[in-house]
C-alpha positions as CSV (number, residue, x, y, z in Angstrom):
1,P,-85.3,56.9,-59.9
2,L,-82.9,58.0,-56.9
3,R,-79.5,59.1,-58.0
4,H,-76.4,58.3,-56.1
5,P,-74.5,61.3,-55.2
6,M,-70.9,61.6,-56.5
7,P,-68.1,60.8,-54.1
8,S,-66.8,63.9,-52.6
9,L,-63.1,64.8,-52.3
10,F,-63.2,63.7,-48.7
11,D,-64.5,60.2,-49.6
12,W,-61.6,59.7,-52.1
13,V,-59.1,61.0,-49.5
14,A,-60.6,58.6,-47.0
15,F,-60.4,55.7,-49.5
16,G,-56.9,56.5,-50.5
17,G,-55.7,56.7,-46.9
18,T,-57.3,53.4,-46.1
19,S,-55.7,51.7,-49.1
20,L,-52.3,53.2,-48.3
21,Q,-52.7,52.1,-44.8
22,S,-53.5,48.6,-45.9
23,A,-50.6,48.6,-48.4
24,F,-48.1,49.6,-45.5
25,A,-49.9,47.0,-43.3
26,W,-49.3,44.3,-46.0
27,A,-45.6,45.4,-46.6
28,A,-45.0,45.6,-42.8
29,F,-46.5,42.0,-42.6
30,N,-44.0,40.8,-45.2
31,Q,-41.3,42.6,-43.6
32,S,-42.0,41.2,-40.2
33,A,-42.2,37.6,-41.6
34,F,-38.9,38.1,-43.6
35,A,-37.2,39.4,-40.3
36,N,-38.6,36.6,-38.3
37,N,-37.6,33.9,-40.7
38,V,-34.1,35.4,-41.0
39,S,-33.8,35.7,-37.2
40,M,-35.0,32.1,-36.5
41,R,-32.6,30.8,-39.1
42,Q,-29.7,32.9,-37.7
43,Q,-30.5,31.6,-34.2
44,Q,-30.6,28.0,-35.6
45,K,-27.3,28.5,-37.1
46,Y,-25.7,29.9,-34.0
47,Q,-27.2,27.1,-32.1
48,Q,-25.8,24.6,-34.5
49,K,-22.2,26.2,-34.1
50,N,-22.5,26.2,-30.3
51,Y,-23.5,22.7,-30.3
52,H,-20.8,21.8,-32.8
53,L,-18.2,23.6,-30.7
54,G,-19.4,22.0,-27.6
55,W,-19.2,18.5,-29.1
56,V,-15.6,19.4,-30.2
57,A,-14.8,20.4,-26.6
58,V,-16.3,17.2,-25.3
59,A,-14.3,15.2,-27.7
60,R,-11.1,16.8,-26.8
61,D,-11.8,16.5,-23.1
62,D,-12.5,12.8,-23.8
63,I,-9.2,12.4,-25.6
64,R,-7.3,14.1,-22.7
65,D,-9.1,12.0,-20.1
66,M,-8.4,8.8,-21.9
67,M,-4.8,9.8,-22.3
68,S,-4.6,10.8,-18.7
69,I,-6.1,7.3,-17.6
70,S,-3.5,5.6,-19.7
71,V,-0.5,7.7,-18.5
72,N,-1.7,7.4,-14.8
73,R,-1.7,3.7,-15.1
74,I,1.9,3.8,-16.5
75,N,2.8,6.2,-13.8
76,N,1.5,3.6,-11.2
77,Y,3.7,1.1,-12.7
78,M,6.7,3.4,-12.4
79,I,6.0,4.4,-8.8
80,V,5.6,0.6,-7.8
81,A,8.7,-0.5,-9.8
82,T,10.8,2.5,-8.1
83,L,9.7,1.5,-4.7
84,I,10.6,-2.2,-5.3
85,L,13.8,-1.2,-6.9
86,S,14.8,0.6,-3.8
87,V,14.2,-2.6,-1.9
88,A,16.3,-4.7,-4.2
89,A,19.1,-2.1,-4.2
90,G,19.0,-1.9,-0.4
91,A,19.1,-5.8,-0.1
92,I,22.1,-6.0,-2.3
93,S,23.9,-3.1,-0.5
94,S,23.2,-4.2,3.0
95,A,23.1,-8.0,2.6
96,S,26.4,-9.5,4.1
97,F,27.6,-13.0,3.7
98,T,30.4,-14.9,5.5
99,S,32.6,-17.7,4.4
100,E,30.4,-20.1,6.3
101,D,27.5,-19.3,4.0
102,P,26.8,-22.0,1.3
103,E,28.3,-20.8,-1.9
104,F,25.4,-21.7,-4.0
105,L,22.9,-19.6,-1.9
106,V,25.2,-16.6,-2.2
107,N,25.3,-17.0,-6.0
108,A,21.7,-17.6,-6.3
109,F,20.9,-14.4,-4.1
110,F,23.1,-12.1,-6.1
111,A,21.9,-13.6,-9.4
112,T,18.1,-13.2,-8.6
113,M,18.7,-9.8,-6.9
114,G,20.8,-8.5,-10.0
115,L,18.1,-9.6,-12.5
116,A,15.4,-8.0,-10.2
117,I,17.2,-4.7,-10.6
118,V,17.5,-5.1,-14.3
119,Y,14.0,-5.9,-14.9
120,L,12.6,-3.2,-12.6
121,M,15.0,-0.7,-14.3
122,L,13.6,-1.8,-17.7
123,A,10.0,-1.4,-16.3
124,I,10.8,2.2,-15.3
125,L,12.5,3.0,-18.7
126,F,9.4,1.6,-20.4
127,G,7.1,3.8,-18.4
128,V,9.1,7.0,-19.0
129,K,9.2,6.5,-22.8
130,G,5.5,5.5,-22.8
131,Q,4.5,8.7,-21.0
132,N,6.5,10.8,-23.3
133,T,5.0,9.1,-26.4
134,A,1.5,9.5,-25.0
135,F,1.9,13.1,-24.3
136,T,3.5,13.8,-27.8
137,N,1.0,11.8,-29.9
138,T,-2.1,13.0,-27.9
139,M,-0.9,16.6,-28.8
140,K,-0.7,15.6,-32.5
141,L,-4.2,14.1,-32.3
142,L,-5.6,17.2,-30.8
143,T,-3.7,19.4,-33.1
144,Y,-4.3,17.6,-36.4
145,E,-7.6,15.4,-36.1
146,V,-9.8,16.9,-33.4
147,R,-8.9,20.4,-33.3
148,P,-11.5,23.2,-33.1
149,E,-13.0,24.0,-36.6
150,N,-11.8,27.3,-38.3
151,P,-14.2,30.0,-37.5
152,A,-16.6,31.4,-40.3
153,E,-15.7,34.7,-41.8
154,Y,-17.6,37.3,-39.7
155,N,-18.3,39.7,-42.7
156,H,-22.0,39.6,-43.0
157,D,-23.6,43.0,-43.6
158,Y,-26.7,43.1,-41.4
159,M,-27.7,46.6,-43.0
160,K,-27.6,45.0,-46.4
161,Q,-29.7,42.1,-45.1
162,M,-32.3,44.4,-44.0
163,Q,-32.2,46.3,-47.3
164,W,-32.7,43.0,-49.2
165,F,-36.3,43.0,-48.6
166,E,-36.7,46.3,-50.7
167,R,-34.2,45.2,-53.3
168,N,-36.3,42.2,-54.2
169,G,-39.0,44.4,-55.6
170,L,-42.7,44.7,-55.2
171,M,-43.2,41.0,-55.8
172,Q,-41.6,40.3,-52.4
173,L,-42.8,43.6,-50.8
174,F,-46.5,42.7,-51.5
175,R,-46.1,38.9,-51.4
176,I,-49.5,37.2,-50.8
177,P,-49.5,35.4,-47.4
178,G,-49.2,31.7,-47.9
179,L,-46.7,31.9,-50.7
180,L,-43.0,31.1,-49.9
181,P,-40.5,34.0,-49.9
182,E,-37.6,33.9,-52.3
183,Y,-34.1,34.2,-50.6
184,D,-32.1,33.2,-53.7
185,L,-30.8,29.9,-52.1
186,H,-30.0,28.6,-55.6
187,K,-27.3,31.2,-55.9
188,M,-25.6,29.9,-52.8
189,K,-25.5,26.5,-54.2
190,E,-24.1,27.9,-57.4
191,A,-21.5,29.8,-55.4
192,H,-20.7,26.6,-53.5
193,G,-20.1,24.8,-56.9
194,G,-17.9,27.6,-58.3
195,V,-20.5,29.6,-60.2
196,Q,-20.8,33.3,-59.4
197,G,-24.2,35.0,-59.1
198,D,-25.1,38.0,-61.4
199,V,-26.4,40.1,-58.4
200,A,-23.6,39.6,-56.0
201,M,-23.1,42.5,-53.7
202,S,-19.6,43.6,-53.4
203,S,-17.8,46.0,-50.9
204,H,-14.4,47.5,-50.6
205,D,-13.3,45.0,-48.1
206,N,-14.6,42.1,-50.0
207,P,-14.6,43.0,-53.7
208,A,-15.0,39.5,-55.0
209,P,-18.5,37.8,-54.9
210,A,-18.9,35.9,-51.7
211,R,-21.5,33.5,-50.5
212,E,-22.6,35.9,-47.9
213,D,-23.5,38.4,-50.8
214,L,-25.4,36.0,-52.8
215,T,-28.2,35.7,-50.3
216,P,-29.6,37.6,-47.4
217,L,-29.0,34.6,-45.1
218,E,-25.8,34.3,-42.9
219,S,-23.6,31.3,-43.7
220,C,-21.7,29.6,-40.8
221,E,-20.7,26.3,-42.6
222,A,-17.7,24.6,-41.0
223,L,-14.6,23.8,-43.0
224,T,-13.5,21.0,-40.8
225,T,-16.1,18.6,-39.4
226,H,-14.5,15.2,-38.9
227,L,-15.0,13.9,-35.3
228,W,-14.0,10.3,-35.4
229,Y,-11.9,10.7,-32.2
230,L,-12.5,7.4,-30.6
231,S,-11.2,5.3,-33.5
232,K,-8.3,7.8,-34.1
233,F,-7.4,7.7,-30.5
234,G,-7.3,4.0,-30.7
235,E,-4.9,4.2,-33.6
236,F,-2.7,6.6,-31.9
237,M,-2.7,4.6,-28.7
238,R,-0.9,1.8,-30.5
239,L,2.2,4.0,-30.3
240,W,2.5,3.9,-26.5
241,L,0.4,0.8,-25.5
242,P,3.4,-1.5,-26.0
243,F,5.3,0.4,-23.3
244,D,2.3,0.0,-21.1
245,V,2.2,-3.8,-21.6
246,F,5.8,-4.4,-21.3
247,S,6.3,-2.1,-18.3
248,K,3.8,-4.3,-16.5
249,F,5.3,-7.5,-17.8
250,T,9.0,-6.5,-16.8
251,M,7.8,-5.3,-13.4
252,G,6.2,-8.6,-12.7
253,L,9.4,-10.4,-13.6
254,G,11.3,-8.1,-11.3
255,I,8.8,-8.8,-8.4
256,I,9.2,-12.5,-8.9
257,T,13.1,-12.6,-9.0
258,L,13.1,-10.3,-6.0
259,C,10.9,-12.7,-4.0
260,Q,13.1,-15.6,-5.0
261,G,16.2,-13.6,-3.9
262,G,14.5,-12.9,-0.6
263,A,13.9,-16.6,-0.1
264,Y,17.4,-17.5,-0.6
265,F,18.6,-14.7,1.8
266,A,16.2,-16.1,4.4
267,L,17.7,-19.5,4.0
268,A,21.2,-18.2,4.2
269,R,20.4,-16.4,7.6
270,A,18.9,-19.7,8.8
271,V,22.2,-21.5,8.2
272,L,24.1,-19.1,10.5
273,S,21.6,-18.5,13.1
274,T,21.8,-20.7,16.3
275,H,18.5,-19.7,17.7
276,S,16.0,-22.6,18.3
277,S,13.3,-21.0,16.1
278,S,15.6,-19.7,13.4
279,G,14.6,-22.6,11.0
280,F,10.9,-22.0,11.5
281,T,11.5,-18.3,11.0
282,A,13.4,-18.9,7.7
283,A,10.6,-21.3,6.6
284,I,7.9,-18.7,7.2
285,L,9.9,-15.9,5.4
286,S,10.6,-18.3,2.4
287,F,7.0,-19.4,2.3
288,T,6.0,-15.7,2.3
289,F,8.2,-14.8,-0.6
290,L,7.2,-17.8,-2.6
291,Y,3.5,-17.1,-2.0
292,V,3.8,-13.8,-3.5
293,V,5.3,-15.4,-6.6
294,V,2.3,-17.8,-6.8
295,L,-0.1,-14.8,-6.5
296,I,1.6,-13.0,-9.3
297,V,1.5,-16.0,-11.5
298,F,-2.1,-16.7,-11.1
299,M,-3.1,-13.2,-11.5
300,N,-1.2,-12.1,-14.5
301,I,-0.4,-15.3,-16.5
302,T,-3.1,-16.7,-18.6
303,L,-2.5,-20.4,-19.6
304,N,-4.6,-22.8,-21.5
305,S,-4.5,-25.8,-19.1
306,V,-4.0,-26.9,-15.5
307,L,-0.8,-28.8,-16.4
308,M,0.6,-25.7,-17.8
309,H,-0.1,-23.8,-14.6
310,I,1.6,-26.6,-12.7
311,G,4.5,-26.6,-14.9
312,V,5.1,-22.8,-14.5
313,L,4.7,-23.1,-10.8
314,G,7.0,-26.0,-10.7
315,L,9.8,-24.1,-12.4
316,L,9.2,-20.9,-10.3
317,L,9.2,-22.7,-6.9
318,G,11.5,-25.6,-8.0
319,G,14.7,-23.4,-7.6
320,P,14.1,-22.3,-3.9
321,I,12.7,-25.8,-3.1
322,C,15.7,-27.5,-4.4
323,G,17.8,-24.9,-2.5
324,V,16.2,-25.9,0.8
325,A,16.7,-29.5,0.0
326,A,20.4,-29.1,-0.8
327,L,20.8,-27.1,2.4
328,V,19.2,-29.6,4.8
329,T,20.7,-32.8,3.1
330,S,23.8,-34.5,4.7
331,S,24.6,-36.3,1.4
332,Q,27.2,-34.6,-0.8
333,A,25.9,-36.7,-3.7
334,A,22.3,-35.3,-3.2
335,A,23.5,-31.9,-3.0
336,G,25.4,-32.5,-6.3
337,W,22.0,-33.1,-7.9
338,L,19.9,-30.6,-6.1
339,V,22.1,-27.4,-6.6
340,P,22.3,-27.8,-10.4
341,A,18.5,-28.5,-10.5
342,C,17.9,-25.3,-8.4
343,F,19.6,-23.2,-11.0
344,L,18.4,-25.2,-14.0
345,C,14.8,-24.5,-12.9
346,H,15.5,-20.8,-13.0
347,G,16.9,-21.1,-16.5
348,L,14.1,-23.2,-17.8
349,F,11.7,-20.6,-16.4
350,Y,13.2,-17.9,-18.4
351,V,13.1,-20.1,-21.5
352,G,9.3,-20.3,-21.0
353,V,9.0,-16.6,-20.5
354,L,10.8,-16.0,-23.8
355,V,8.4,-18.3,-25.6
356,V,5.3,-16.7,-23.9
357,S,6.5,-13.2,-24.7
358,E,7.2,-14.1,-28.4
359,R,3.7,-15.8,-28.6
360,D,1.4,-13.4,-26.7
361,F,3.0,-10.0,-27.5
362,T,2.8,-9.8,-31.3
363,E,1.6,-6.7,-33.3
364,A,-1.7,-8.3,-33.8
365,T,-2.3,-9.0,-30.1
366,L,-1.2,-5.5,-29.1
367,K,-3.5,-4.0,-31.8
368,D,-6.4,-6.1,-30.3
369,R,-5.5,-4.7,-26.8
370,S,-5.8,-1.1,-28.2
371,D,-9.1,-1.8,-29.8
372,A,-10.5,-3.4,-26.7
373,L,-9.9,-0.1,-24.8
374,W,-12.4,1.9,-26.9
375,K,-14.5,-0.5,-28.6
376,P,-17.3,-2.6,-26.8
377,N,-16.6,-6.3,-26.5
378,R,-18.8,-8.2,-29.1
379,S,-19.2,-11.1,-26.7
380,E,-20.6,-8.8,-24.1
381,L,-23.1,-7.4,-26.5
382,A,-24.3,-10.6,-28.1
383,D,-27.9,-11.7,-27.8
384,T,-28.9,-8.3,-26.3
385,Q,-31.1,-5.5,-27.5
386,V,-28.1,-3.2,-27.5
387,A,-26.4,-5.3,-30.0
388,H,-29.4,-5.3,-32.4
389,D,-29.9,-1.6,-32.0
390,L,-26.2,-0.8,-32.8
391,E,-26.3,-3.0,-35.9
392,A,-29.6,-1.5,-37.2
393,A,-28.2,2.1,-36.7
394,A,-24.9,1.1,-38.4
395,H,-26.8,-0.3,-41.3
396,R,-29.0,2.8,-41.7
397,E,-26.1,5.1,-41.6
398,S,-24.2,3.0,-44.2
399,Q,-27.2,3.3,-46.6
400,Q,-27.7,7.0,-46.0
401,T,-24.0,8.1,-46.3
402,G,-22.3,5.4,-48.3
403,N,-19.6,5.1,-45.5
404,K,-18.7,1.8,-44.0
405,A,-20.3,1.1,-40.7
406,D,-18.8,-1.1,-38.2
407,F,-20.5,-3.2,-35.4
408,H,-19.9,-0.6,-32.8
409,G,-21.9,2.1,-34.3
410,I,-18.8,4.3,-35.2
411,T,-18.7,5.5,-38.8
412,I,-15.5,4.6,-40.5
413,P,-15.3,6.6,-43.7
414,E,-14.1,4.9,-46.8
415,K,-10.6,5.4,-48.1
416,Q,-10.2,7.5,-51.3
417,G,-6.5,7.6,-52.3
418,N,-4.5,8.3,-49.2
419,G,-7.1,10.0,-47.2
420,L,-10.6,9.6,-45.8
421,T,-13.7,10.6,-47.6
422,S,-16.6,12.4,-46.0
423,A,-17.7,15.1,-48.2
424,G,-14.2,15.1,-49.8
425,T,-10.8,13.6,-49.3
426,G,-9.4,14.0,-45.9
427,W,-10.1,17.6,-44.7
428,H,-9.7,21.0,-46.3
429,D,-7.6,23.6,-44.8
430,Q,-7.4,27.2,-46.2
431,A,-3.5,27.4,-45.7
432,L,-2.6,23.9,-46.5
433,G,-5.3,22.7,-48.9
434,T,-6.6,19.2,-49.0
435,C,-4.9,17.2,-46.2
436,T,-5.0,13.5,-45.2
437,W,-5.2,11.9,-41.8
438,P,-1.8,11.1,-40.2
439,T,-2.9,7.6,-39.3
440,E,-3.6,6.9,-43.0
441,N,0.0,7.6,-43.8
442,P,2.0,4.5,-44.5
443,L,4.7,5.8,-42.3
444,F,2.4,5.6,-39.4
445,E,2.2,1.8,-39.6
446,A,6.1,1.6,-40.2
447,K,6.4,3.7,-36.9
448,I,4.2,1.4,-35.0
449,K,6.2,-1.6,-36.2
450,A,9.5,0.1,-35.3
451,V,8.2,0.8,-31.8
452,N,7.0,-2.7,-31.2
453,A,10.3,-4.2,-32.6
454,E,12.5,-1.9,-30.3
455,I,10.5,-2.8,-27.1
456,R,10.2,-6.6,-27.9
457,G,13.9,-6.6,-28.9
458,A,14.9,-5.1,-25.5
459,V,12.8,-7.7,-23.6
460,R,13.8,-10.5,-25.6
461,W,17.6,-10.0,-25.1
462,T,17.2,-9.3,-21.6
463,V,15.3,-12.6,-21.1
464,V,18.0,-14.4,-23.2
465,A,20.7,-12.9,-20.9
466,S,18.9,-14.3,-17.9
467,C,18.7,-17.7,-19.4
468,M,22.4,-17.7,-20.2
469,L,23.2,-16.5,-16.6
470,F,21.4,-19.3,-14.9
471,F,22.4,-22.0,-17.4
472,S,26.1,-20.7,-16.7
473,I,25.6,-21.1,-12.9
474,T,24.2,-24.5,-13.6
475,V,27.3,-25.5,-15.4
476,W,29.5,-24.1,-12.5
477,S,27.4,-26.1,-9.9
478,V,27.9,-29.2,-11.9
479,A,31.7,-28.7,-12.1
480,H,31.8,-27.8,-8.4
481,Y,30.0,-30.8,-7.0
482,W,30.6,-33.5,-9.6
483,F,34.3,-32.6,-10.6
484,P,35.8,-31.0,-7.6
485,Q,39.3,-31.8,-8.9
486,T,38.8,-29.2,-11.6
487,Q,38.6,-26.4,-9.0
488,D,42.2,-26.3,-8.5
489,L,42.8,-25.9,-12.1
490,V,40.2,-23.2,-12.4
491,R,41.6,-21.4,-9.3
492,T,45.1,-21.6,-10.7
493,G,44.0,-20.2,-14.0
494,T,42.2,-17.5,-12.4
495,A,45.1,-16.7,-10.2
496,S,47.3,-16.4,-13.4
497,L,44.8,-14.0,-15.0
498,L,45.0,-12.0,-11.9
499,H,48.7,-12.2,-11.8
500,R,48.5,-14.4,-8.5
501,Q,50.4,-17.4,-7.7
502,A,48.8,-20.3,-6.2
503,L,50.3,-21.5,-2.8
504,R,50.9,-25.3,-2.3
505,I,50.3,-27.3,0.9
506,A,53.4,-28.4,2.7
507,G,51.8,-30.7,5.1
508,E,49.1,-31.3,7.7
509,V,49.2,-31.4,11.4
510,Q,47.6,-34.5,13.1
511,M,45.6,-33.1,16.0
512,D,44.2,-35.0,19.0
513,L,41.6,-32.8,20.6
514,S,40.8,-33.1,24.2
515,S,37.1,-33.1,23.5
516,A,35.1,-34.1,20.4
517,L,32.8,-31.0,21.0
518,F,35.7,-28.6,20.8
519,Q,35.6,-27.1,17.2
520,P,38.3,-24.5,16.8
521,Q,37.4,-21.4,14.9
522,H,40.5,-19.3,15.6
523,I,44.3,-19.9,15.7
524,A,47.2,-17.9,16.9
525,C,51.0,-18.6,16.8
526,G,53.9,-16.9,18.4
527,G,57.2,-17.8,20.3
528,G,56.8,-21.5,19.3
529,H,53.4,-21.7,20.7
530,V,50.1,-22.5,18.9
531,F,46.7,-21.7,20.5
532,L,43.3,-22.7,19.3
533,A,40.0,-21.2,20.4
534,D,36.2,-21.5,19.8
535,G,33.7,-19.1,21.2
536,Y,34.3,-20.0,24.8
537,H,37.4,-22.0,25.3
538,I,41.2,-21.7,24.6
539,H,43.5,-24.6,24.0
540,E,47.1,-24.9,23.5
541,L,48.6,-27.4,21.0
542,L,51.4,-29.6,22.6
543,S,53.6,-32.1,21.1
544,N,53.1,-35.9,21.7
545,P,56.0,-38.3,21.9
546,S,54.6,-39.8,18.5
547,G,55.1,-36.5,16.8
548,S,51.3,-35.6,16.6
549,K,49.9,-32.7,18.4
550,R,47.3,-32.8,21.2
551,S,45.2,-29.8,22.6
552,S,45.3,-28.9,26.2
553,P,42.7,-26.7,27.7
554,L,43.9,-23.4,29.3
555,P,42.3,-21.9,32.5
556,C,41.4,-18.9,30.5
557,R,37.6,-18.0,30.7
558,P,36.9,-14.4,29.8
559,N,33.5,-12.9,30.8
560,G,32.2,-12.8,27.1
561,T,32.3,-14.4,23.7
562,I,35.8,-15.0,22.1
563,S,36.0,-13.5,18.6
564,D,39.5,-13.9,18.0
565,I,42.9,-14.6,19.7
566,S,46.5,-13.4,19.4
567,V,49.7,-14.2,21.2
568,E,51.7,-12.0,23.7
569,C,55.1,-12.9,24.8
570,D,57.8,-11.6,27.1
571,A,61.4,-13.0,27.5
572,H,60.3,-16.1,29.4
573,S,56.9,-17.3,28.1
574,C,53.9,-16.7,25.7
575,W,50.2,-16.7,26.5
576,P,47.0,-15.9,24.5
577,L,45.4,-12.5,24.3
578,A,41.6,-12.9,23.3
579,L,39.4,-10.4,21.6
580,V,36.2,-10.6,23.7
581,H,32.6,-9.3,23.0
582,H,30.6,-8.8,26.3
583,V,26.8,-9.2,26.7
584,S,26.6,-5.4,27.0
585,G,27.8,-5.0,23.5
586,A,31.3,-3.6,24.4
587,A,34.5,-5.1,23.0
588,G,37.8,-5.4,24.5
589,T,40.9,-7.7,25.0
590,F,41.4,-10.3,27.8
591,N,44.9,-11.2,28.9
592,C,44.9,-15.0,29.7
593,R,47.9,-14.7,32.1
594,T,47.0,-11.7,34.2
595,G,43.1,-11.8,33.7
596,E,43.3,-8.1,32.8
597,E,40.5,-6.6,30.6
598,S,41.3,-3.6,28.3
599,A,38.7,-1.8,26.3
600,F,39.3,0.3,23.1
601,S,39.1,4.2,23.5
602,Q,37.0,4.5,20.4
603,Q,34.3,1.9,21.2
604,E,34.0,-0.3,18.2
605,L,32.9,-3.8,17.4
606,Y,35.7,-5.8,15.8
607,D,35.8,-9.4,14.4
608,R,39.6,-9.9,14.5
609,A,42.6,-8.8,16.4
610,H,46.5,-9.4,16.3
611,L,49.1,-8.1,18.6
612,L,52.3,-7.2,16.8
613,P,55.3,-9.0,18.2
614,G,59.0,-7.9,18.9
615,N,58.3,-4.6,20.8
616,L,58.5,-4.5,24.5
617,G,58.5,-0.9,25.2
618,E,55.3,-0.2,23.2
619,K,52.6,-2.5,22.2
620,H,50.7,-2.3,18.8
621,L,47.5,-4.1,18.2
622,F,45.6,-4.4,14.8
623,A,41.7,-4.7,15.2
624,A,39.8,-5.5,12.0
625,L,36.2,-5.4,10.9
626,N,35.3,-6.7,7.4
627,R,38.0,-5.0,5.2
628,D,38.9,-2.1,7.6
629,V,41.7,-2.2,10.2
630,V,42.4,0.2,13.1
631,Q,45.9,0.2,14.7
632,Y,46.0,0.7,18.4
633,R,48.9,1.4,20.9
634,R,49.5,1.1,24.6
635,V,52.8,1.8,26.4
636,A,54.3,-1.1,28.3
637,G,53.2,-1.3,31.9
638,Q,50.2,1.0,31.2
639,H,46.9,-0.6,31.9
640,G,43.4,0.4,30.8
641,E,42.2,1.4,27.3
642,W,43.8,0.7,24.0
643,E,44.4,4.2,22.3
644,A,43.5,4.4,18.5
645,E,46.6,5.4,16.6
646,W,45.9,5.0,12.9
647,P,42.7,4.1,10.8
648,L,43.7,1.7,7.9
649,E,40.6,1.6,5.8
650,A,39.9,-1.0,3.2
651,I,43.4,-2.5,3.3
652,G,41.9,-6.0,2.9
653,S,40.7,-7.1,-0.6
654,E,37.6,-8.7,0.9
655,T,36.5,-9.7,4.5
656,I,39.5,-10.5,6.6
657,Q,39.2,-13.9,8.3
658,A,42.5,-13.6,10.4
659,L,45.4,-11.3,11.1
660,S,48.9,-12.5,11.8
661,S,52.6,-11.7,11.2
662,S,55.1,-13.7,9.3
663,A,58.7,-14.6,10.3
664,N,60.0,-11.5,8.5
665,G,57.6,-9.2,10.2
666,N,55.1,-8.7,7.4
667,L,51.4,-8.5,8.0
668,L,49.4,-11.4,6.8
669,L,45.7,-10.9,5.9
670,F,44.0,-14.2,5.6
671,H,40.9,-14.3,3.5
672,S,38.6,-17.1,2.7
673,T,40.3,-18.1,-0.6
674,H,43.6,-16.1,-0.8
675,L,46.4,-14.6,1.4
676,Q,47.4,-11.0,1.2
677,V,50.7,-9.8,2.3
678,R,51.4,-6.1,3.5
679,D,54.4,-4.4,5.0
680,S,53.5,-3.9,8.6
681,A,55.2,-0.5,8.8
682,T,54.1,1.1,5.6
683,M,51.1,-1.0,4.7
684,R,52.5,-1.5,1.2
685,D,50.8,-4.3,-0.7
686,M,53.4,-7.0,-1.3
687,G,51.2,-9.4,-3.3
688,T,48.2,-11.7,-3.2
689,W,48.4,-15.5,-3.4
690,S,45.5,-18.0,-3.9
691,L,44.9,-20.7,-1.5
692,P,44.4,-24.4,-2.6
693,V,40.6,-25.0,-3.2
694,S,40.8,-28.3,-1.2
695,I,41.2,-26.3,2.1
696,T,39.0,-23.3,1.3
697,P,37.3,-21.6,2.8
698,V,39.5,-21.0,5.7
699,V,38.3,-19.6,9.0
700,G,41.7,-18.8,10.5
701,G,45.5,-18.7,10.1
702,C,48.7,-17.5,11.6
703,G,52.3,-17.2,10.5
704,V,55.0,-19.2,12.2
705,D,57.7,-17.1,13.4
706,T,60.3,-19.7,13.3
707,D,60.2,-20.4,9.5
708,S,58.4,-19.3,6.3
709,T,55.4,-21.3,6.9
710,A,51.8,-20.6,8.0
711,L,49.1,-22.7,9.7
712,L,45.7,-22.6,8.3
713,L,42.4,-23.7,9.8
714,P,39.9,-24.7,7.1
715,R,36.2,-24.6,7.9
716,A,35.2,-27.6,9.9
717,K,32.4,-30.1,8.8
718,P,29.2,-30.0,10.8
719,L,29.6,-31.6,14.3
720,G,28.6,-35.2,14.3
721,E,29.5,-36.2,10.8
722,G,32.8,-37.8,12.1
723,H,35.2,-35.3,10.5
724,K,37.9,-33.9,12.7
725,P,39.0,-30.3,12.4
726,R,42.1,-30.0,10.1
727,L,45.4,-27.9,10.6
728,V,47.1,-27.4,7.2
729,I,50.8,-26.3,6.8
730,L,51.3,-23.8,4.0
731,R,54.7,-22.5,2.8
732,L,54.6,-18.7,2.4
733,P,56.2,-16.9,-0.5
734,H,59.7,-15.4,-0.1
């Protein structure tokens, strides 16, 4: 038989080398598999952290964007309210009324414009506070609830991680391919539960066993993972949403009252205008203002029935419409019903506003408004595949997590104690420990209720004040038109409160005018003569044998419109001196005896003029506009311009209707409802006396230089009603 030769030394060396090479290849395979597994898991963890951080950034950007949208909307309300407020303030400061304007129109204009300013200021105030609240609470939301998570401790020792392969022994070094490796994951779970492993690696920096030391795998678990930012933003938004809602609400009320005031102002201008198309222009302007009111009502007020819409529009438009009717009617009895109805409609409208605000702006409705901003509308999703998908997803999540799922697909964690539960109560902070959501604190709901109560209280009492204002004006209009005899008592009582005395009528002059078309608006007295004038004619009152007075026209026709008259005298006679406004816009005086025209050195437009009597060497003339007076001088015999001497600003308590002198040389300032007396040399105020209400408002007056009386010219009734102009004698105080 053949005998096999014994392996030589070289054969054993070759076999040993091949075996050793195979062992190293086996170990290298397991080491490469270990490194690849660890690398893939680390990459997965880092991708998870990057995804989580990116999602947190998206959530924070969403919150800031939603807050910015809300703040920008409030800012738009503030900008619009400020612009309209400037219009209302400009209207009040620039609007001027005369004694010829109907008193109820003036009261209606200032009442509506004043309320417009109040409501617009309230809208701006709500906007400012709403913006501040939105910024503050969004900062809290980003700080407490949707903050970036605390970063994981970066203490993993990658050198030890690579040594872990050898530390696990030959079983892991020569693991048979196809069997799972052992990474001691159970020790990580034990460490998470509080049990320390017995093979934990320690170092000088971290002597206590850590989760990183119990396994070769890196841990990047987050300590804060709650991201219910939509629902939390909706909760926080309840703190500033009332400011948004009521800012819009009060701005709408301000625009409505401003439009009503504009309609009243247009009507007042139509009364004074003599242009043929002034009535049509006023009607167009009034219609424009009221049409804006109608648009605001239909766009912003939701009512249940057509009858309620008609009722609201009737109250809104009833005031201006009744004012128009009272303005055009010639019946005093009809005006006595229409004027109170005008203000009553305004008062009843604000009663309706109070009822609607109390009904529609409750805490429940404001919470519904907040939910509607971030939750889909159930009616919009009904009977759609989206609705079914959302409900199915919410049901599956509820079964998997145990949390309560709502219809909108947003997980609402169940309450546990005072916090929220999702892997624990609230969240855990290394410095603060276990924390709860601020929105789950009972003080949060109390704060929301306090904010709502504050805002609703401010609006409620403002609307109540508006009701009381218009009801008070209604009472005044009833007393003014139905009980005119009480006006003297009221005027006397008011005068006593103001330390004024009421002057009494001493008599009335019977006048026979040369023409029924002559309607005097100005009167001047001096040297025993009395002159009357309208815009183009000057008449002198002469005595009849019967004792009455008749007017005789004078051949005095200045080249312009007569704004006022005074009296100039010499040693032999007296004649009128007219204040004239020319077509060019210039103003001056016209001497009816000589036909001489004299201008003012400082070119101004004046409404009233009075030539001081008794100084033949030098003439002094007072020219007035509104409350201001300028004293002019001219040397006797000098011709040409009047030279300005002294500016006497605001010496009148209100618009001056006439200037004159009394018998003792004092300056008389006639206003529409009272008489003011000043010393003509020093302008010292010597007192103010109320005029009888039966003759007010007056349009002219003059002091009689022969006794302590004055002649007053009350405002005449409209031409064609059969009423003659009156001339009343009033006894002046001593």
